[in-house]
C-alpha positions in Angstrom: 36.8 -10.8 37.7 40.2 -11.9 36.5 42.2 -9.1 34.8 45.3 -9.1 32.9 47.2 -6.3 31.4 47.3 -6.6 27.6 50.6 -7.4 25.9 52.0 -4.3 24.1 52.0 -5.4 20.3 53.7 -2.5 18.7 56.8 -0.4 19.0 57.9 2.7 17.0 61.5 1.0 16.4 62.3 -2.7 16.2 63.6 -4.4 19.5 65.0 -7.1 17.1 65.9 -7.7 13.5 63.6 -9.1 10.8 60.4 -8.3 12.7 57.1 -7.6 11.1 56.5 -3.9 10.1 52.9 -2.9 10.0 51.2 0.1 8.5 48.4 1.4 10.8 45.7 3.3 8.9 43.1 5.6 10.6 40.6 6.3 8.1 38.5 8.7 10.4 41.4 11.0 10.8 43.3 10.3 7.7 46.6 9.3 9.1 48.9 6.3 8.5 51.7 5.2 10.7 54.5 2.6 10.5 55.1 0.6 13.5 56.9 -2.7 14.4 55.6 -5.8 16.1 57.4 -6.4 19.4 59.8 -9.4 19.4 57.9 -11.5 21.9 54.6 -10.9 20.2 56.0 -11.9 16.8 57.4 -15.0 18.3 54.1 -16.0 19.9 51.9 -15.4 16.9 54.2 -15.4 13.9 52.2 -13.3 11.4 49.3 -14.0 9.1 46.3 -15.3 10.8 48.0 -15.4 14.1 49.2 -11.9 14.4 45.7 -10.7 13.0 43.9 -12.8 15.6 46.1 -11.2 18.3 45.3 -7.7 17.1 41.4 -8.5 16.8 41.5 -9.7 20.4 42.9 -6.5 21.6 41.2 -4.1 19.3 37.7 -5.5 19.9 35.0 -6.5 22.4 32.1 -8.7 22.9 29.8 -5.8 22.1 31.9 -4.5 19.0 29.6 -3.8 16.0 30.9 -5.8 12.9 30.2 -2.7 10.7 31.9 0.0 12.7 35.1 2.0 12.8 36.1 0.1 15.8 36.3 -3.3 14.0 39.8 -3.5 12.3 40.1 -4.7 8.6 43.6 -6.5 8.6 45.7 -7.3 5.7 48.5 -9.7 6.8 51.4 -11.4 5.3 53.7 -13.8 7.2 57.6 -14.3 7.9 57.8 -16.5 4.7 55.7 -14.5 2.3 57.7 -13.6 -0.9 60.6 -15.5 0.6 60.2 -19.2 -0.3 58.3 -21.0 -3.1 54.6 -21.0 -2.6 54.9 -17.9 -0.5 52.5 -15.6 -2.4 49.7 -15.4 0.0 48.0 -13.1 2.5 45.2 -13.0 4.9 42.2 -10.6 5.4 40.7 -10.8 8.9 38.6 -9.0 11.3 35.1 -9.6 12.9 33.1 -11.1 10.1 30.1 -9.0 8.7 28.5 -12.2 7.7 29.0 -14.3 10.9 29.5 -11.8 13.7 32.5 -13.7 15.1 36.2 -13.9 14.2 36.7 -14.3 10.6 39.6 -14.7 8.0 39.9 -15.2 4.3 42.9 -16.0 2.2 44.2 -15.0 -1.3 47.1 -15.8 -3.5 48.6 -13.9 -6.7 51.1 -11.2 -6.4 49.7 -8.5 -4.1 51.3 -10.1 -0.9 54.7 -10.3 -2.3 54.3 -6.6 -3.5 53.4 -5.6 0.0 56.4 -7.5 1.7 58.8 -6.2 -1.1 57.5 -2.6 -0.2 58.7 -3.1 3.3 55.5 -3.9 5.1 54.2 -7.3 6.5 50.6 -6.0 7.0 48.1 -3.2 7.0 45.6 -2.6 9.9 42.7 -0.3 8.9 40.7 1.4 11.6 37.9 4.1 11.6 35.7 5.1 8.6 36.3 7.7 5.9 33.6 10.2 5.1 34.1 9.8 1.4 35.7 7.0 -0.7 39.3 6.7 -0.5 42.1 4.3 -1.5 45.4 3.6 -0.1 48.6 3.7 -2.2 51.7 2.1 -0.9 55.3 2.0 -2.4 58.6 1.4 -0.8 59.2 5.2 -0.5 55.8 6.6 0.1 52.2 5.9 1.6 49.3 7.9 0.7 45.5 8.1 1.3 44.0 9.2 -1.9 40.6 10.3 -2.9 38.6 7.5 -4.7 35.4 9.1 -5.6 36.1 8.7 -9.2 36.8 5.0 -8.8 33.7 4.3 -6.5 31.3 2.4 -8.6 34.0 0.8 -10.7 34.3 -3.2 -10.6 37.3 -4.8 -9.5 38.7 -5.2 -13.0 38.4 -1.6 -13.9 40.0 -0.4 -10.6 43.0 -2.5 -11.1 43.4 -1.5 -14.9 42.8 2.2 -13.8 45.8 2.0 -11.2 48.0 0.4 -13.6 47.4 3.4 -15.9 48.4 5.7 -13.1 51.3 4.0 -11.5 52.7 1.4 -14.0 52.4 -2.4 -14.6 54.2 -3.2 -11.3 50.9 -2.3 -9.2 48.8 -4.9 -7.6 45.4 -3.9 -6.0 43.3 -5.4 -3.5 39.8 -3.8 -3.9 36.2 -4.2 -3.8 33.6 -4.1 -6.4 30.1 -3.0 -6.3 29.0 -5.9 -4.0 31.3 -4.5 -1.4 30.2 -0.9 -1.9 26.6 -2.2 -1.4 27.5 -4.0 1.7 26.6 -7.4 0.5 27.4 -9.6 3.6 29.3 -12.0 1.4 31.1 -9.4 -0.7 34.9 -10.4 -0.8 38.2 -8.6 -1.5 39.6 -9.2 -5.0 43.1 -8.9 -5.8 45.1 -8.7 -9.2 42.3 -7.6 -11.4 41.1 -10.1 -14.2 43.3 -12.7 -12.5 40.7 -13.1 -10.2 42.4 -13.8 -6.8 40.0 -13.5 -3.9 39.9 -13.2 -0.3 36.6 -14.7 -0.4 35.0 -15.9 2.9 33.3 -14.1 5.8 32.3 -10.8 4.1 35.2 -8.5 4.3 34.2 -6.8 1.2 31.4 -5.4 3.1 33.5 -4.1 6.0 35.9 -2.5 3.2 32.7 -0.9 1.6 31.4 0.3 5.0 34.8 1.9 5.8 34.6 3.6 2.3 37.9 2.0 1.4 37.9 1.1 -2.3 41.3 -0.6 -2.4 44.9 -0.9 -1.4 47.3 -0.5 -4.3 50.9 -1.5 -3.8 53.8 -0.9 -6.1 57.1 -2.5 -5.6 59.4 -5.0 -7.3 62.1 -5.6 -4.5 62.8 -8.6 -2.4 61.3 -9.9 0.9 64.1 -9.4 3.6 65.4 -12.5 5.5 68.1 -13.1 8.1 70.3 -15.3 6.1 69.6 -15.6 2.1 72.3 -18.1 1.3 71.1 -20.5 4.0 67.6 -20.0 3.0 68.4 -20.7 -0.8 70.2 -24.0 0.4 67.1 -25.0 2.5 64.7 -24.3 -0.3 66.8 -26.5 -2.7 66.9 -29.3 -0.2 63.0 -29.2 0.5 61.7 -28.0 -2.9 63.5 -29.9 -5.6 62.9 -28.6 -9.0 60.3 -30.5 -11.1 59.5 -30.2 -14.6 55.8 -30.0 -15.4 54.1 -29.7 -18.6 50.4 -28.6 -19.3 49.7 -32.2 -20.4 50.9 -33.3 -16.8 48.9 -30.5 -15.4 45.7 -31.6 -17.4 46.1 -35.1 -16.2 46.3 -33.8 -12.6 43.3 -31.7 -13.3 41.3 -34.9 -14.3 42.7 -36.8 -11.2 41.5 -34.0 -9.0 38.1 -33.9 -10.5 37.7 -37.6 -10.4 38.8 -37.5 -6.5 36.3 -35.0 -5.8 33.5 -35.9 -7.8 33.6 -39.6 -7.5 34.2 -39.4 -3.8 30.8 -37.8 -3.5 32.0 -34.5 -2.1 30.0 -32.3 -4.7 27.1 -30.3 -3.6 23.9 -31.2 -5.6 20.6 -29.5 -5.3 21.3 -27.7 -2.0 23.0 -30.9 -0.7 19.5 -32.7 -1.0 20.7 -35.1 -3.6 23.9 -37.3 -4.5 23.7 -37.5 -8.2 23.7 -35.0 -11.1 24.2 -37.0 -14.1 24.1 -34.2 -16.7 27.7 -33.3 -15.4 30.8 -35.5 -16.0 34.6 -35.3 -16.3 34.4 -33.6 -19.7 34.5 -30.4 -17.7 38.3 -30.9 -17.3 38.6 -30.4 -21.3 36.1 -27.6 -21.3 38.1 -25.8 -18.6 41.5 -26.5 -20.6 40.2 -25.0 -23.8 41.8 -21.6 -24.7 43.2 -21.4 -21.3 46.8 -20.9 -20.0 48.1 -21.9 -16.5 48.6 -18.9 -14.1 50.9 -18.8 -11.3 50.9 -17.1 -7.8 54.2 -15.4 -6.8 56.7 -18.1 -6.0 54.7 -20.9 -7.4 56.7 -23.5 -9.3 53.9 -25.7 -10.6 50.6 -23.9 -10.5 47.7 -25.5 -9.0 45.3 -27.4 -11.5 42.7 -24.7 -11.2 44.8 -21.7 -11.9 44.0 -20.9 -15.4 43.3 -17.8 -17.5 41.1 -17.9 -20.4 41.7 -16.2 -23.8 40.4 -13.0 -22.4 43.1 -13.1 -19.6 40.5 -13.8 -16.9 40.3 -16.4 -14.2 38.8 -19.6 -15.6 36.2 -21.5 -13.6 37.2 -23.3 -10.3 35.5 -26.0 -8.4 34.3 -23.7 -5.7 32.4 -21.9 -8.4 31.5 -24.7 -10.8 29.7 -26.6 -7.9 28.2 -23.9 -5.6 26.7 -22.2 -8.7 26.3 -25.0 -11.0 25.7 -28.4 -9.3 24.0 -26.8 -6.5 21.4 -25.1 -8.5 21.2 -28.2 -11.1 22.9 -26.2 -13.9 25.1 -28.0 -16.2 25.6 -25.2 -18.5 29.4 -24.4 -18.4 29.2 -21.1 -20.1 26.5 -19.7 -17.8 28.4 -20.9 -14.8 31.7 -19.3 -15.9 29.8 -16.1 -16.7 28.5 -16.1 -13.1 32.0 -16.8 -11.7 33.2 -13.9 -13.8 30.5 -11.7 -12.3 31.8 -12.9 -8.9 35.2 -11.6 -9.7 34.0 -8.4 -11.3 31.5 -7.3 -8.6 33.5 -9.0 -5.7 31.3 -11.7 -4.5 32.2 -15.1 -2.8 31.2 -17.6 -5.3 30.8 -20.4 -2.6 28.3 -18.1 -0.4 26.7 -16.9 -3.5 26.0 -20.3 -4.9 24.7 -21.6 -1.4 22.5 -18.5 -1.2 21.0 -19.2 -4.9 20.3 -22.8 -3.8 18.6 -21.8 -0.7 16.5 -19.4 -2.5 15.4 -21.8 -5.1 14.5 -24.5 -2.5 12.5 -21.7 -0.6 10.6 -20.7 -4.0 9.9 -24.5 -4.5 8.5 -24.8 -1.0 6.3 -21.7 -1.6 8.1 -19.6 1.0 8.8 -16.7 -1.3 6.1 -14.7 -2.4 5.2 -14.0 -6.0 5.7 -10.3 -5.7 9.2 -10.6 -4.2 10.1 -12.9 -7.2 9.2 -10.0 -9.7 8.4 -12.4 -12.4 11.6 -14.3 -12.0 11.3 -18.1 -12.5 13.8 -18.9 -9.7 13.9 -23.0 -10.3 16.4 -25.8 -10.6 18.3 -25.6 -13.6 17.3 -22.2 -14.7 20.7 -20.5 -15.8 18.9 -17.3 -17.1 17.3 -16.7 -13.7 20.5 -17.7 -12.0 22.5 -15.1 -14.0 20.0 -12.4 -13.3 19.8 -12.9 -9.6 23.7 -12.7 -9.2 23.6 -9.1 -10.7 20.6 -8.2 -8.4 22.4 -9.5 -5.3 25.6 -7.6 -6.1 23.6 -4.4 -6.5 20.9 -5.2 -3.9 18.1 -4.6 -6.6 14.6 -5.7 -5.6 13.3 -7.0 -2.1 14.3 -10.5 -2.6 18.1 -9.7 -3.7 18.2 -7.3 -0.8 17.2 -10.1 1.7 19.6 -12.6 0.0 22.6 -10.2 0.2 22.5 -10.8 4.0 23.5 -14.5 3.5 21.5 -17.6 4.1 21.4 -17.5 7.9 19.9 -13.9 8.1 17.8 -14.5 4.8 16.1 -17.4 6.6 15.2 -15.4 9.5 13.6 -12.6 7.1 11.7 -15.3 5.0 10.5 -17.3 8.1 8.0 -20.2 7.8 10.9 -22.8 8.5 13.4 -21.5 5.8 16.3 -22.2 8.2 16.2 -26.0 7.4 17.2 -24.9 3.6 20.1 -22.7 5.0 23.2 -24.7 4.6 25.6 -22.8 6.8 27.6 -23.2 10.0 27.9 -20.2 12.5 26.5 -18.0 9.6 29.1 -19.1 6.8 27.7 -21.2 4.0 29.4 -24.6 3.7 31.9 -25.0 0.7 31.8 -27.6 -2.1 32.8 -30.6 0.1 30.2 -32.6 1.5 30.7 -33.2 5.2 29.1 -36.5 4.7 32.1 -37.5 2.3 34.5 -38.0 5.1 34.0 -37.7 8.8 36.9 -35.0 9.4 34.9 -32.5 7.1 31.9 -32.8 9.4 34.0 -32.3 12.5 36.1 -29.4 11.0 33.2 -27.6 9.6 31.5 -27.8 12.9 34.6 -26.5 14.8 36.3 -24.0 12.5 36.9 -20.7 14.2 35.3 -18.6 11.4 32.3 -20.5 10.6 31.9 -23.8 8.3 35.1 -24.5 6.5 36.6 -27.7 5.1 40.0 -25.8 5.0 40.4 -25.1 8.7 42.2 -28.5 9.0 42.4 -29.8 5.5 41.8 -33.3 6.8 41.0 -34.7 3.6 44.8 -35.5 2.9 44.9 -37.7 5.9 42.8 -40.5 4.6 42.9 -43.8 2.9 39.7 -43.7 0.7 40.1 -47.3 -0.5 39.1 -48.8 3.1 35.9 -48.3 5.1 37.0 -50.1 8.3 38.8 -48.2 11.2 42.4 -47.8 10.8 44.9 -47.0 13.7 43.5 -43.4 14.0 43.8 -43.3 17.7 47.6 -43.4 17.6 48.2 -40.9 14.8 51.0 -38.8 15.6 51.1 -34.9 15.3 51.0 -33.8 11.7 52.5 -37.0 10.0 50.8 -37.7 6.9 52.1 -41.0 6.3 49.5 -42.4 8.9 45.9 -42.6 7.7 42.2 -42.9 8.7 39.4 -44.3 7.0 37.3 -41.4 6.0 34.2 -43.1 7.5 35.5 -44.0 10.9 34.8 -42.0 14.1 37.5 -43.0 16.6 40.5 -40.7 16.1 38.7 -38.1 14.0 38.7 -35.6 17.1 42.6 -36.0 17.8 43.3 -35.7 13.8 41.1 -32.8 13.4 42.5 -30.7 16.4 46.1 -31.3 15.4 45.4 -30.8 11.7 43.6 -27.3 12.5 46.6 -26.2 14.6 48.9 -27.3 11.7 46.7 -25.1 9.4 47.0 -22.1 11.6 50.8 -22.4 11.3 50.8 -22.4 7.4 48.2 -19.6 7.5 50.5 -17.6 9.8 53.7 -18.4 7.9 51.2 -17.5 4.8 52.4 -20.6 2.6 50.1 -22.2 0.2 48.4 -25.3 2.0 49.1 -27.4 -1.1 52.6 -27.7 0.1 51.6 -30.2 2.7 49.2 -32.2 0.3 50.0 -35.5 -1.1 52.2 -35.8 -4.2 51.9 -32.4 -5.7 53.2 -32.9 -9.0 56.0 -35.3 -8.1 57.0 -33.5 -4.9 56.3 -35.1 -1.7 54.5 -33.0 1.0 56.3 -30.9 3.5 56.5 -32.0 6.9 56.8 -29.6 10.0 60.5 -29.7 10.3 60.8 -28.2 6.7 58.7 -25.4 7.5 60.5 -24.8 10.8 63.8 -24.6 9.0 62.6 -22.0 6.7 61.1 -20.0 9.7 64.4 -20.0 11.6 66.6 -19.1 8.8 64.3 -16.3 7.6 64.0 -14.8 11.2 67.1 -15.8 12.8 65.1 -17.5 15.7 66.0 -20.8 17.3 62.4 -22.2 17.6 62.2 -26.0 18.2 59.4 -28.4 17.2 57.7 -28.2 20.5 57.4 -24.5 20.4 56.4 -24.5 16.7 53.5 -27.0 17.5 52.5 -24.8 20.5 52.3 -21.6 18.2 49.8 -23.2 16.1 47.9 -24.6 19.2 48.0 -21.0 20.8 46.7 -19.3 17.6 43.8 -21.8 17.1 42.7 -21.2 20.8 43.0 -17.5 20.6 40.7 -17.5 17.5 38.3 -19.5 19.5 38.3 -17.3 22.3 37.5 -14.4 20.3 34.3 -16.3 19.2 33.6 -17.3 22.8 33.8 -13.7 23.8 31.2 -13.0 21.3 28.9 -15.8 22.6 30.1 -19.1 20.7 30.1 -22.3 22.7 29.4 -26.1 22.1 25.9 -25.2 21.0 27.2 -23.6 17.9 29.6 -26.5 17.0 27.2 -28.3 14.6 25.8 -28.6 11.2 22.4 -28.2 9.4 20.3 -31.3 10.1 20.4 -32.4 6.5 24.0 -33.5 6.9 23.4 -35.4 10.0 20.0 -37.2 9.3 19.7 -37.6 5.4 22.2 -39.5 3.5 23.5 -38.6 0.0 22.0 -41.9 -1.3 24.7 -42.3 -4.0 28.5 -42.6 -4.3 31.3 -44.1 -1.8 29.8 -42.1 0.8 26.1 -42.6 -0.1 25.1 -44.0 3.2 27.4 -42.4 5.7 26.1 -40.0 8.4 28.6 -38.5 10.7 28.5 -39.3 14.4 29.2 -35.5 15.2 28.4 -35.7 18.9 30.7 -38.7 19.5 33.7 -37.0 17.5 33.1 -33.6 19.3 33.5 -35.3 22.8 36.8 -36.6 21.7 37.9 -33.3 20.0 36.9 -31.3 23.3 38.9 -33.8 25.3 42.1 -33.5 23.1 42.0 -29.7 23.2 41.6 -29.3 26.8 38.2 -27.7 26.5 35.2 -28.4 28.7 32.0 -30.1 27.3 30.8 -26.6 26.8 33.3 -26.2 24.0 35.2 -23.4 25.9 39.1 -23.6 26.5 39.7 -24.2 30.3 41.9 -22.0 32.5 44.7 -24.7 32.6 44.7 -24.7 28.7 44.8 -21.1 28.4 47.6 -20.7 31.0 49.7 -23.3 29.3 49.3 -21.3 26.0 50.4 -18.0 27.4 46.7 -16.6 26.8 46.3 -15.2 30.3 44.6 -12.2 28.9 41.6 -14.3 27.9 41.0 -15.7 31.3 38.5 -13.0 32.2 36.2 -14.5 29.6 36.0 -18.1 31.2 36.4 -17.1 34.7 
């Protein structure tokens, strides 16, 4: 067996300036310790998702139980968090309670900025407390506090309680009752009623298992960088100020809705249909009524879905409207919004929740769920009342059916049996988000190959297409991460190369922890940023001298390390697939109505581009070229 001594990640004192400072929390022993990431490790993995993956690789093994003290729960920012516009994001990572493999979730808002300004880049939570606790962090103190009086509160109540204790400059990242009850798609919510969610992969359940109610951060300082003056000049160069009115935002909202709905990306009736005529673009007006735009820290424009209603709560977003609404054939906007509010209160991933509800409805329709399990509930298409009831039941695991559904669709299908797996629309255990893999072929490939289960944001390939054409464009020659070149959404050739490079790039953004929309097309009159812009920010903020080649390799290294965490836990080419419904049944309506992704052909190109074997496992040569020698024992 090939062995390799693990790299030392931490040091008690920094061996260079402007290195990540982490807080290591041991809940079993009730201790906290501040450490620094060593300079060579920081330069290899940046921060955010990259540094989190490095820690997960080193702290876990093939047999590590996902609900255990040995599985670290990691909150991580990056070198640009709180330092540049659109830098208000953080990553939550670990081994996923929902999928059993590498997992990550992302959130915006103000919590990440407050953590950075308190002097920390991240928090690594180990062990398990005997009784509920919460972690309090400020610039001058860190305390593990008893949380028994807060256990049972929802996410809104916990934030309000902490603001009463510590003042308005407190942000919390917390779980609600879903996390406490170990619902496998429970999420970690931050900023209270503003409804910011690290939603995917079920880390609310890991947090609940560890008896950690939340992490409250109080601060109002600034994130430290190597050269403030130079960074300010770079920001002015790449982020020209634009004046955005609410009318413009509403127009952009309608354009976004049209591009998603008319393109055929929305999930309808558990992905079995391509039309739902009861829904139209009047939803844009509904969402705009009595709502004001909300901004993550450092955001200059507000994305078109960031709105607060009259009650100060997050308004409905696409990833709730479709998974909970159109998936279940519910066009009652008020009911969908109420369900979304429940998600944010109780701490539920609205994507997985909606997919699980649609799965249950189709199982009930097929006669797979016994009457006694339904307990008199009419679980059927379009029944908003039954949907709302089931949301609460799942959050609290009330009743035998809710208890099964709280495990997510993959495990629920196994429990129900009788072929229920065919109704579980998931990849590697993670439910597919509200973007049809048949609408553009890159979505199929990135959902199949994402390192943390089905995700259309693992590569964000949707921005690289010319949707006005159906014939093949010059995709085979698309250069690395240059958004001026386009593919047809339905072509096969070139998708492997595009998806691999796009995924590497998203790993960079998620490790810098910048908003992915900075790279999207024409965001409110500002052109999308290109790699040299991000690299300029990074070098100025850290004092490094990284060139583009090294920058590119960082992204590739991070993605491959995430893949190796999955490989060590049994993932291979056999798992890089999609439910049969996406590969054999067309939508039957819309521009993509007859498209079926040729996944096998695209995967072959993808593996070749990545330097992986046909088994989907990175080869020895690839791992060595990326400096991932410690992973060799898994493949040799």
